[in-house]
C-alpha positions in Angstrom: 7.4 4.3 -9.0 10.3 4.7 -11.4 11.9 1.4 -10.1 8.8 -0.7 -11.1 8.3 1.2 -14.3 11.9 0.4 -15.4 11.9 -3.2 -14.1 12.5 -6.0 -16.6 12.1 -9.4 -14.9 11.1 -12.8 -16.1 10.9 -11.5 -19.6 8.3 -8.9 -18.7 8.6 -5.2 -18.8 5.1 -4.2 -17.8 5.7 -4.0 -14.0 4.1 -1.2 -11.9 3.7 -0.1 -8.3 0.4 -1.2 -6.8 -2.1 1.4 -5.5 -3.2 1.5 -1.9 -6.4 -0.4 -2.6 -4.3 -3.3 -4.0 -2.0 -3.3 -1.0 -5.1 -3.4 1.3 -6.1 -6.8 -0.3 -3.0 -8.3 1.4 -4.2 -7.3 5.0 -5.3 -10.2 7.2 -7.0 -10.0 10.6 -7.7 -6.3 10.6 -11.2 -5.6 9.4 -10.8 -1.8 9.4 -8.0 -1.8 6.8 -9.1 -4.9 4.8 -10.9 -3.9 1.6 -14.3 -2.5 2.4 -13.2 -1.7 6.0 -14.0 1.4 8.0 -10.8 3.2 6.8 -12.0 5.2 3.9 -8.7 5.8 2.2 -8.5 4.1 -1.2 -7.0 4.7 -4.6 -10.1 6.6 -5.5 -10.6 8.5 -2.2 -7.1 9.7 -1.6 -7.4 13.0 0.2 -6.5 13.5 3.9 -10.3 13.8 4.6 -10.6 10.1 3.5 -7.7 9.2 5.9 -10.1 8.7 8.8 -11.8 5.8 10.5 -10.1 2.7 11.8 -6.8 2.6 9.8 -4.7 0.4 12.1 -4.8 -2.6 14.4 -2.6 -3.8 17.3 0.8 -5.2 16.6 0.8 -8.5 14.8 1.4 -10.1 11.5 -1.3 -8.8 9.2 -0.2 -10.1 5.9 -0.7 -13.6 4.2 1.3 -16.3 6.0 3.4 -17.1 2.9 4.6 -13.4 2.9 5.9 -13.4 6.5 9.4 -12.8 5.3 8.4 -9.4 3.9 9.6 -6.1 5.2 7.0 -4.5 7.4 5.9 -1.8 5.0 5.3 -1.2 1.3 4.8 2.0 -0.6 1.9 2.4 -3.1 1.5 4.5 -6.2 -1.4 6.4 -4.5 -0.4 10.1 -4.1 -2.5 12.4 -1.9 -5.3 14.1 -3.8 -4.6 17.3 -1.8 -1.3 17.8 -3.6 0.8 18.3 -0.4 3.5 15.9 -1.6 2.8 12.6 0.2 2.2 9.0 -0.9 0.4 6.3 1.0 1.8 3.0 2.0 0.9 -0.1 4.2 2.6 -1.1 7.4 1.7 -4.8 7.8 2.9 -5.1 11.4 -0.1 -2.9 12.4 -2.2 -3.2 9.2 -1.8 0.6 9.2 -2.1 2.9 6.3 0.6 5.5 6.5 1.4 8.8 4.7 5.0 9.0 3.6 7.1 11.9 2.1 7.8 11.6 -1.6 11.5 11.8 -0.7 11.4 9.0 1.9 13.0 5.7 1.0 10.6 2.8 1.1 10.3 -0.9 0.1 8.3 -1.8 -3.0 6.6 -4.8 -4.4 6.1 -4.5 -8.1 3.1 -6.1 -9.7 1.8 -6.8 -13.2 -1.7 -6.1 -14.4 -3.7 -9.3 -15.0 -4.1 -9.8 -18.7 
């Protein structure tokens, strides 16, 4: 989170880490983890009880075609609502939502809010 908060790029300093709901908008070909899918975990429903349903698909490329050079996973700004010290991220090889330790290194994709 601190990387995106401190980022100055292209003359902009309002970068932030996307939440898990925003990362889900990039999923392709996996209806369970696409927005509105059966996986209930979102930025608003962020407890482990929401981490149910179909939250993964078979191995494949589940991101937009113009993003195929991406790393397989991206971390989000969505922390668990249970307070156990995890953050949620997306693995685009399996279109899988994952729970990661706050101390685990991860790839980020900083975004700007639409003005």
